[in-house]
LUMKE-711193 format. One record per atom (N, C-alpha, C): y, x, z; residue in one letter; residue number from 1. Coordinates in steps of 0.02 Angstrom, whole numbers, plus 50000, padded with zeros to 5 digits. Example, Ala and Ser with C-alpha at 12.3 -4.5 7.8 and 13.67 -1.06 7.14 Angstrom:
BEGIN
y,x,z,r,k
49716,50660,50390,a,1
49775,50615,50390,a,1
49835,50660,50390,a,1
49888,50642,50354,s,2
49947,50684,50357,s,2
50002,50645,50394,s,2
//
This chain:
BEGIN
y,x,z,r,k
49941,50042,50000,x,1
50000,50000,50000,x,1
50062,50044,50000,x,1
50113,50026,49961,x,2
50175,50064,49957,x,2
50231,50021,49983,x,2
50279,50053,50015,x,3
50339,50017,50036,x,3
50388,50015,49978,x,3
50447,49987,49991,x,4
50493,49977,49936,x,4
50523,50042,49910,x,4
50511,50098,49945,x,5
50537,50163,49920,x,5
50482,50204,49888,x,5
50424,50176,49885,x,6
50370,50210,49850,x,6
50327,50253,49894,x,6
50337,50254,49962,x,7
50296,50293,50007,x,7
50238,50251,50033,x,7
50181,50281,50039,x,8
50125,50246,50069,x,8
50133,50246,50144,x,8
50098,50200,50177,x,9
50101,50196,50250,x,9
50075,50260,50282,x,9
50024,50289,50252,x,10
49995,50352,50279,x,10
50047,50407,50277,x,10
50083,50411,50221,x,11
50134,50463,50215,x,11
50189,50454,50268,x,11
50207,50391,50279,x,12
50258,50377,50330,x,12
50234,50399,50399,x,12
50172,50382,50415,x,13
50144,50401,50480,x,13
50140,50476,50488,x,13
50119,50510,50436,x,14
50114,50584,50439,x,14
50183,50614,50450,x,14
50232,50589,50413,x,15
50301,50614,50420,x,15
50327,50603,50490,x,15
50313,50543,50516,x,16
50337,50526,50583,x,16
50303,50571,50636,x,16
50238,50583,50626,x,17
50202,50626,50673,x,17
50229,50697,50672,x,17
50241,50723,50612,x,18
50269,50790,50606,x,18
50337,50794,50640,x,18
50378,50742,50630,x,19
50444,50741,50661,x,19
50439,50742,50737,x,19
50392,50703,50764,x,20
50382,50701,50837,x,20
50362,50771,50862,x,20
50316,50803,50826,x,21
50292,50870,50846,x,21
50350,50920,50846,x,21
50390,50918,50792,x,22
50447,50964,50787,x,22
50497,50953,50844,x,22
50513,50889,50856,x,23
50560,50874,50910,x,23
50533,50895,50978,x,23
50467,50886,50988,x,24
50436,50906,51052,x,24
50441,50982,51061,x,24
50425,51019,51007,x,25
50429,51092,51010,x,25
50501,51115,51024,x,25
50548,51083,50990,x,26
50618,51102,51001,x,26
50640,51088,51073,x,26
50617,51030,51099,x,27
50634,51014,51169,x,27
50605,51064,51218,x,27
50541,51083,51204,x,28
50509,51133,51248,x,28
50546,51199,51247,x,28
50565,51220,51187,x,29
50602,51283,51180,x,29
50669,51280,51216,x,29
50703,51224,51209,x,30
50768,51216,51242,x,30
50761,51217,51318,x,30
50709,51183,51344,x,31
50698,51182,51417,x,31
50682,51252,51442,x,31
50638,51288,51406,x,32
50622,51356,51426,x,32
50683,51401,51424,x,32
50722,51392,51371,x,33
50783,51432,51365,x,33
50831,51418,51422,x,33
50836,51354,51440,x,34
50880,51335,51496,x,34
50854,51365,51562,x,34
50787,51363,51571,x,35
50759,51392,51632,x,35
50772,51466,51636,x,35
50764,51500,51579,x,36
50778,51572,51577,x,36
50851,51585,51593,x,36
50895,51545,51563,x,37
50967,51553,51575,x,37
50983,51539,51648,x,37
50951,51485,51675,x,38
50964,51467,51745,x,38
50941,51522,51792,x,38
50879,51548,51780,x,39
50854,51602,51822,x,39
50899,51663,51819,x,39
50921,51678,51758,x,40
50965,51735,51749,x,40
51031,51725,51786,x,40
51058,51664,51780,x,41
51121,51648,51814,x,41
51113,51653,51890,x,41
51057,51627,51915,x,42
51045,51630,51987,x,42
51039,51702,52011,x,42
51005,51744,51971,x,43
50999,51814,51990,x,43
51067,51848,51990,x,43
51107,51833,51940,x,44
51174,51862,51937,x,44
51215,51839,51997,x,44
51211,51774,52013,x,45
51249,51748,52070,x,45
51227,51780,52135,x,45
51161,51785,52146,x,46
51135,51816,52207,x,46
51153,51890,52210,x,46
51151,51923,52152,x,47
51169,51994,52150,x,47
51242,52002,52166,x,47
51284,51959,52139,x,48
51356,51962,52152,x,48
51370,51948,52226,x,48
51336,51899,52255,x,49
51345,51883,52325,x,49
51324,51942,52369,x,49
51270,51974,52349,x,50
51247,52034,52386,x,50
51300,52088,52384,x,50
51329,52101,52325,x,51
51380,52153,52319,x,51
51442,52136,52361,x,51
51461,52072,52362,x,52
51518,52051,52402,x,52
51503,52062,52477,x,52
51442,52045,52498,x,53
51423,52055,52567,x,53
51424,52129,52585,x,53
51399,52172,52541,x,54
51398,52244,52553,x,54
51469,52271,52560,x,54
51514,52247,52518,x,55
51584,52269,52523,x,55
51617,52245,52587,x,55
51600,52183,52607,x,56
51627,52157,52670,x,56
51603,52199,52729,x,56
51539,52215,52731,x,57
51512,52256,52785,x,57
51545,52324,52785,x,57
51551,52354,52727,x,58
51581,52421,52722,x,58
51653,52421,52746,x,58
51691,52371,52725,x,59
51762,52368,52744,x,59
51770,52358,52819,x,59
51729,52315,52849,x,60
51734,52303,52921,x,60
51713,52364,52962,x,60
51660,52398,52941,x,61
51640,52459,52975,x,61
51694,52512,52968,x,61
51724,52515,52910,x,62
51776,52566,52897,x,62
51835,52558,52945,x,62
51850,52497,52966,x,63
51907,52484,53009,x,63
51889,52484,53083,x,63
51826,52494,53100,x,64
51805,52487,53170,x,64
51815,52551,53210,x,64
51820,52542,53277,x,65
51826,52598,53324,x,65
51766,52602,53371,x,65
51736,52544,53387,x,66
51682,52542,53436,x,66
51626,52497,53411,x,66
51566,52506,53440,x,67
51509,52468,53417,x,67
51458,52459,53472,x,67
51413,52409,53462,x,68
51360,52394,53509,x,68
51297,52376,53469,x,68
51247,52420,53474,x,69
51183,52409,53439,x,69
51127,52397,53489,x,69
51143,52373,53549,x,70
51092,52366,53602,x,70
51047,52306,53592,x,70
51066,52260,53549,x,71
51026,52200,53536,x,71
50989,52206,53470,x,71
50925,52190,53470,x,72
50885,52193,53409,x,72
50911,52144,53357,x,72
50918,52167,53296,x,73
50940,52126,53239,x,73
51010,52098,53248,x,73
51052,52134,53286,x,74
51122,52114,53294,x,74
51164,52176,53303,x,74
51217,52182,53264,x,75
51260,52241,53265,x,75
51332,52219,53273,x,75
51364,52239,53328,x,76
51432,52216,53344,x,76
51482,52273,53336,x,76
51543,52254,53315,x,77
51595,52304,53305,x,77
51662,52278,53332,x,77
51704,52325,53353,x,78
51772,52309,53375,x,78
51822,52354,53338,x,78
51879,52325,53321,x,79
51932,52363,53288,x,79
51975,52402,53337,x,79
51973,52382,53401,x,80
52018,52413,53450,x,80
51985,52409,53518,x,80
52021,52432,53570,x,81
51994,52430,53637,x,81
51977,52358,53656,x,81
51927,52352,53699,x,82
51899,52287,53717,x,82
51934,52259,53778,x,82
51946,52195,53777,x,83
51980,52162,53833,x,83
51930,52136,53884,x,83
51887,52180,53908,x,84
51841,52163,53962,x,84
51785,52115,53943,x,84
51778,52096,53880,x,85
51727,52048,53860,x,85
51688,52078,53801,x,85
51632,52111,53816,x,86
51595,52146,53764,x,86
51557,52098,53719,x,86
51553,52034,53738,x,87
51516,51987,53696,x,87
51558,51964,53636,x,87
51623,51964,53644,x,88
51666,51940,53590,x,88
51686,51997,53544,x,88
51640,52015,53500,x,89
51654,52068,53452,x,89
51704,52043,53400,x,89
51737,52090,53366,x,90
51782,52071,53312,x,90
51743,52050,53250,x,90
51686,52082,53239,x,91
51641,52057,53187,x,91
51570,52077,53205,x,91
51523,52039,53179,x,92
51452,52049,53197,x,92
51408,52039,53136,x,92
51360,52082,53129,x,93
51309,52075,53077,x,93
51245,52055,53113,x,93
51211,52003,53089,x,94
51150,51982,53122,x,94
51098,51961,53070,x,94
51035,51971,53087,x,95
50980,51954,53043,x,95
50931,51910,53081,x,95
50917,51852,53053,x,96
50870,51805,53084,x,96
50816,51789,53032,x,96
50757,51818,53042,x,97
50704,51813,52993,x,97
50729,51841,52926,x,97
50732,51800,52874,x,98
50756,51824,52809,x,98
50828,51805,52795,x,98
50862,51778,52845,x,99
50932,51758,52836,x,99
50978,51809,52868,x,99
51030,51825,52833,x,100
51076,51878,52853,x,100
51146,51851,52856,x,100
51181,51863,52912,x,101
51247,51832,52922,x,101
51299,51885,52939,x,101
51359,51872,52916,x,102
51418,51911,52935,x,102
51466,51865,52970,x,102
51482,51880,53034,x,103
51527,51838,53074,x,103
51589,51877,53092,x,103
51646,51841,53096,x,104
51709,51872,53115,x,104
51748,51826,53161,x,104
51794,51857,53200,x,105
51840,51819,53241,x,105
51903,51804,53202,x,105
51928,51743,53208,x,106
51991,51726,53174,x,106
52051,51747,53215,x,106
52046,51740,53281,x,107
52099,51763,53326,x,107
52067,51802,53383,x,107
52109,51833,53425,x,108
52084,51877,53478,x,108
52039,51839,53526,x,108
52055,51777,53541,x,109
52018,51739,53592,x,109
51968,51690,53562,x,109
51963,51687,53497,x,110
51918,51638,53466,x,110
51846,51664,53464,x,110
51800,51618,53453,x,111
51730,51636,53446,x,111
51717,51661,53375,x,111
51660,51694,53367,x,112
51642,51718,53301,x,112
51627,51660,53254,x,112
51648,51668,53192,x,113
51637,51617,53141,x,113
51599,51648,53083,x,113
51548,51612,53059,x,114
51509,51638,53003,x,114
51551,51639,52940,x,114
51556,51698,52909,x,115
51594,51705,52847,x,115
51550,51705,52786,x,115
51493,51740,52790,x,116
51448,51744,52733,x,116
51376,51742,52757,x,116
51333,51714,52714,x,117
51262,51711,52729,x,117
51223,51732,52668,x,117
51173,51775,52678,x,118
51127,51794,52625,x,118
51057,51772,52645,x,118
51019,51747,52597,x,119
50950,51728,52609,x,119
50904,51777,52573,x,119
50840,51774,52591,x,120
50788,51816,52561,x,120
50803,51890,52570,x,120
50832,51908,52628,x,121
50842,51979,52644,x,121
50777,52006,52672,x,121
50749,52055,52637,x,122
50684,52083,52657,x,122
50692,52136,52711,x,122
50748,52172,52708,x,123
50758,52228,52756,x,123
50832,52243,52763,x,123
50852,52258,52824,x,124
50919,52283,52837,x,124
50915,52334,52893,x,124
50943,52393,52881,x,125
50945,52446,52932,x,125
51016,52473,52935,x,125
51039,52483,52996,x,126
51106,52511,53006,x,126
51101,52563,53061,x,126
51125,52622,53047,x,127
51124,52675,53097,x,127
51190,52713,53096,x,127
51206,52741,53154,x,128
51266,52782,53157,x,128
51247,52854,53141,x,128
51296,52897,53144,x,129
51287,52964,53117,x,129
51237,53008,53155,x,129
51218,52990,53216,x,130
51168,53030,53251,x,130
51100,52997,53247,x,130
51087,52965,53191,x,131
51021,52939,53175,x,131
50994,52891,53228,x,131
51034,52841,53244,x,132
51015,52786,53288,x,132
51005,52807,53361,x,132
51028,52868,53380,x,133
51020,52889,53450,x,133
51074,52861,53495,x,133
51133,52847,53468,x,134
51185,52814,53506,x,134
51183,52739,53491,x,134
51176,52698,53543,x,135
51170,52626,53532,x,135
51231,52587,53557,x,135
51276,52621,53593,x,136
51335,52586,53618,x,136
51393,52635,53626,x,136
51450,52615,53602,x,137
51512,52652,53614,x,137
51568,52601,53621,x,137
51596,52597,53680,x,138
51649,52548,53691,x,138
51702,52576,53738,x,138
51761,52549,53732,x,139
51817,52570,53774,x,139
51858,52508,53791,x,139
51867,52497,53856,x,140
51908,52440,53878,x,140
51982,52459,53878,x,140
52024,52408,53878,x,141
52096,52419,53880,x,141
52119,52450,53946,x,141
52077,52446,53998,x,142
52096,52477,54062,x,142
52080,52551,54065,x,142
52055,52579,54009,x,143
52042,52651,54006,x,143
51970,52671,54023,x,143
51929,52623,54041,x,144
51859,52638,54056,x,144
51816,52623,53995,x,144
51760,52657,53991,x,145
51714,52646,53936,x,145
51655,52692,53940,x,145
51611,52689,53892,x,146
51553,52733,53894,x,146
51519,52738,53826,x,146
51482,52793,53819,x,147
51435,52802,53763,x,147
51365,52798,53793,x,147
51323,52758,53764,x,148
51254,52751,53788,x,148
51205,52774,53734,x,148
51160,52819,53753,x,149
51109,52844,53707,x,149
51046,52801,53712,x,149
51006,52804,53660,x,150
50945,52765,53658,x,150
50897,52784,53714,x,150
50900,52847,53736,x,151
50855,52871,53789,x,151
50882,52855,53859,x,151
50940,52821,53864,x,152
50966,52801,53929,x,152
51022,52845,53955,x,152
51033,52904,53926,x,153
51088,52946,53948,x,153
51155,52914,53931,x,153
51206,52930,53970,x,154
51272,52901,53957,x,154
51327,52953,53965,x,154
51382,52940,53932,x,155
51445,52976,53943,x,155
51496,52923,53963,x,155
51526,52931,54021,x,156
51574,52881,54045,x,156
51646,52905,54038,x,156
51690,52857,54024,x,157
51762,52871,54019,x,157
51799,52835,54075,x,157
51842,52871,54110,x,158
51884,52841,54161,x,158
51954,52870,54154,x,158
51997,52834,54122,x,159
52066,52855,54113,x,159
52071,52926,54085,x,159
52084,52976,54128,x,160
52097,53043,54104,x,160
52037,53089,54112,x,160
51977,53062,54119,x,161
51919,53106,54127,x,161
51856,53076,54096,x,161
51807,53120,54084,x,162
51742,53101,54059,x,162
51690,53119,54111,x,162
51639,53077,54118,x,163
51584,53090,54164,x,163
51518,53090,54125,x,163
51476,53140,54140,x,164
51412,53145,54106,x,164
51357,53134,54157,x,164
51310,53090,54142,x,165
51255,53077,54189,x,165
51203,53132,54186,x,165
51200,53171,54133,x,166
51149,53222,54125,x,166
51181,53289,54108,x,166
51141,53342,54114,x,167
51166,53408,54095,x,167
51184,53407,54020,x,167
51239,53438,54004,x,168
51261,53441,53934,x,168
51282,53512,53916,x,168
51290,53522,53852,x,169
51316,53585,53827,x,169
51372,53569,53777,x,169
51427,53604,53784,x,170
51483,53596,53737,x,170
51487,53658,53693,x,170
51491,53648,53629,x,171
51504,53703,53583,x,171
51576,53696,53558,x,171
51614,53750,53565,x,172
51685,53746,53547,x,172
51709,53814,53521,x,172
51770,53814,53496,x,173
51803,53876,53473,x,173
51860,53890,53521,x,173
51861,53952,53548,x,174
51914,53968,53596,x,174
51978,53988,53560,x,174
52029,54006,53599,x,175
52095,54020,53570,x,175
52095,54080,53524,x,175
52044,54124,53530,x,176
52040,54183,53487,x,176
52001,54169,53423,x,176
51975,54107,53417,x,177
51937,54090,53357,x,177
51863,54104,53363,x,177
51840,54122,53424,x,178
51770,54138,53435,x,178
51730,54076,53454,x,178
51670,54069,53426,x,179
51627,54013,53445,x,179
51600,54024,53515,x,179
51604,53972,53556,x,180
51582,53976,53625,x,180
51536,53918,53642,x,180
51497,53927,53696,x,181
51456,53874,53723,x,181
51468,53868,53797,x,181
51465,53808,53823,x,182
51475,53797,53895,x,182
51426,53745,53919,x,182
51383,53764,53967,x,183
51336,53717,53998,x,183
51370,53682,54057,x,183
51362,53617,54061,x,184
51394,53578,54113,x,184
51341,53536,54149,x,184
51342,53540,54215,x,185
51293,53504,54256,x,185
51307,53429,54256,x,185
51253,53390,54255,x,186
51260,53318,54257,x,186
51300,53294,54317,x,186
51342,53245,54307,x,187
51385,53220,54360,x,187
51453,53253,54361,x,187
51462,53306,54322,x,188
51526,53341,54319,x,188
51578,53299,54282,x,188
51640,53302,54306,x,189
51695,53269,54273,x,189
51733,53319,54230,x,189
51749,53299,54169,x,190
51791,53340,54125,x,190
51857,53303,54118,x,190
51910,53336,54135,x,191
51976,53303,54134,x,191
52011,53314,54068,x,191
52046,53262,54047,x,192
52088,53266,53987,x,192
52159,53282,54008,x,192
52190,53328,53972,x,193
52258,53349,53989,x,193
52305,53333,53932,x,193
52354,53291,53944,x,194
52405,53274,53896,x,194
52376,53251,53829,x,194
52316,53224,53831,x,195
52287,53195,53771,x,195
52262,53244,53720,x,195
52273,53310,53730,x,196
52253,53359,53680,x,196
52202,53409,53705,x,196
52204,53424,53770,x,197
52159,53474,53797,x,197
52113,53444,53850,x,197
52056,53476,53860,x,198
52011,53457,53914,x,198
52007,53516,53962,x,198
51998,53501,54026,x,199
51992,53554,54077,x,199
51922,53549,54108,x,199
51884,53604,54102,x,200
51817,53605,54129,x,200
51819,53619,54204,x,200
51760,53618,54236,x,201
51756,53626,54308,x,201
51783,53694,54331,x,201
51776,53745,54289,x,202
51801,53812,54307,x,202
51873,53822,54283,x,202
51907,53766,54267,x,203
51976,53766,54243,x,203
51985,53794,54172,x,203
51930,53805,54137,x,204
51935,53825,54067,x,204
51967,53767,54028,x,204
52017,53783,53987,x,205
52051,53733,53946,x,205
52028,53740,53874,x,205
52013,53683,53844,x,206
51992,53682,53774,x,206
52031,53628,53737,x,206
52061,53646,53682,x,207
52093,53595,53640,x,207
52039,53552,53610,x,207
52049,53487,53612,x,208
51996,53441,53590,x,208
51977,53451,53517,x,208
52025,53471,53476,x,209
52010,53482,53405,x,209
51963,53541,53396,x,209
51957,53584,53446,x,210
51914,53643,53441,x,210
51843,53630,53465,x,210
51831,53571,53492,x,211
51763,53553,53513,x,211
51723,53532,53452,x,211
51670,53568,53438,x,212
51630,53555,53378,x,212
51576,53502,53391,x,212
51545,53506,53449,x,213
51493,53457,53464,x,213
51477,53458,53539,x,213
51451,53403,53563,x,214
51423,53398,53630,x,214
51348,53385,53622,x,214
51308,53419,53661,x,215
51236,53411,53658,x,215
51213,53381,53725,x,215
51185,53322,53723,x,216
51160,53287,53782,x,216
51085,53277,53775,x,216
51047,53312,53815,x,217
50974,53305,53814,x,217
50947,53313,53742,x,217
50972,53362,53708,x,218
50949,53376,53640,x,218
50982,53334,53586,x,218
51021,53284,53605,x,219
51056,53242,53556,x,219
51125,53272,53543,x,219
51139,53287,53480,x,220
51202,53317,53462,x,220
51253,53264,53441,x,220
51312,53269,53468,x,221
51368,53228,53444,x,221
51412,53275,53404,x,221
51408,53270,53340,x,222
51445,53314,53295,x,222
51510,53279,53276,x,222
51566,53306,53298,x,223
51630,53273,53288,x,223
51655,53278,53216,x,223
51619,53316,53175,x,224
51639,53321,53105,x,224
51606,53267,53062,x,224
51565,53225,53093,x,225
51531,53174,53054,x,225
51525,53110,53095,x,225
51563,53060,53078,x,226
51560,52996,53115,x,226
51536,52939,53070,x,226
51496,52956,53020,x,227
51477,52906,52970,x,227
51425,52856,52995,x,227
51425,52798,52964,x,228
51372,52749,52971,x,228
51336,52744,52904,x,228
51272,52728,52908,x,229
51233,52719,52848,x,229
51194,52653,52854,x,229
51196,52613,52802,x,230
51156,52552,52804,x,230
51119,52542,52738,x,230
51060,52512,52745,x,231
51018,52497,52687,x,231
50999,52424,52689,x,231
51002,52392,52630,x,232
50984,52321,52626,x,232
50939,52311,52565,x,232
50885,52273,52574,x,233
50842,52253,52519,x,233
50840,52177,52516,x,233
50850,52149,52457,x,234
50852,52077,52450,x,234
50814,52055,52388,x,234
50779,51999,52395,x,235
50740,51970,52340,x,235
50785,51921,52302,x,235
50800,51938,52239,x,236
50841,51894,52198,x,236
50801,51841,52162,x,236
50735,51842,52171,x,237
50693,51793,52137,x,237
50656,51823,52079,x,237
50599,51792,52062,x,238
50557,51815,52006,x,238
50539,51889,52013,x,238
50522,51909,52075,x,239
50501,51978,52090,x,239
50555,52030,52074,x,239
50617,52007,52073,x,240
50673,52052,52061,x,240
50704,52071,52129,x,240
50686,52130,52154,x,241
50709,52154,52219,x,241
50758,52211,52209,x,241
50817,52205,52239,x,242
50865,52260,52235,x,242
50872,52292,52303,x,242
50890,52355,52302,x,243
50899,52394,52364,x,243
50964,52433,52359,x,243
51004,52429,52411,x,244
51068,52464,52413,x,244
51070,52509,52475,x,244
51092,52571,52465,x,245
51101,52618,52520,x,245
51173,52642,52518,x,245
51208,52635,52574,x,246
51280,52650,52574,x,246
51299,52687,52638,x,246
51343,52736,52630,x,247
51371,52774,52686,x,247
51444,52757,52693,x,247
51465,52742,52755,x,248
51534,52721,52768,x,248
51563,52767,52822,x,248
51625,52789,52811,x,249
51660,52831,52860,x,249
51717,52792,52892,x,249
51709,52773,52956,x,250
51763,52735,52989,x,250
51827,52776,52995,x,250
51883,52743,52985,x,251
51948,52778,52990,x,251
51968,52792,53062,x,251
51946,52749,53108,x,252
51972,52752,53176,x,252
51921,52775,53228,x,252
51859,52784,53208,x,253
51807,52801,53257,x,253
51812,52875,53276,x,253
51817,52888,53341,x,254
51819,52956,53367,x,254
51785,52957,53434,x,254
51732,52997,53441,x,255
51697,53001,53504,x,255
51732,53046,53554,x,255
51782,53081,53530,x,256
51819,53126,53574,x,256
51890,53102,53578,x,256
51907,53065,53631,x,257
51971,53031,53635,x,257
52029,53081,53638,x,257
//
């Protein structure tokens, strides 16, 4: 049987079937292309968010003076001396399972507010320049403060003096330019003079800029290196894992006041 245009019914059915197949294939290709584009866009977005977070962390560490790493998966920083409340950090980095948060204070007395969140964080490590041996360094506005080592040793600050709980050794350069060492018994106070010099127990005076390092129970505090290093690994999806390693040098951090 032919229709009025001269095509048989079979030919019409075959043509219609071919058209359906072509349209189905085109639809499948378009959907797959969209999925590829969407996955690519999501990876780009996650990668961009990761880079923004890394820059935020770097900038905040760069401006910090004090820090507290005593809590697992939480790293606190202060831009200035602390007003007697060590819990209210100026900004905090925290990791909860695979979620990673950056929190900041809006005003001096306000609570921390979440600024950015990253998901699918596989790993985050942050250490200070003595390879995670110092876990706390803080200074209150009243002039007191301390450095706490991971092994429990401390260096205490009280206005114009420093107190050491353990035996220490100071390496310094004397006025003649000669490298010197000085062993100091635990419990000894080292006095600061006019903000530039320290006076040891035997009245030896050392300009603070000439102190190269303090060694406490084998832990060296090298005043020529105050850097922080952090590493982050994040899953962007589809087995695409990126890893960033960054070193940051704070402008205001000084272990030798």
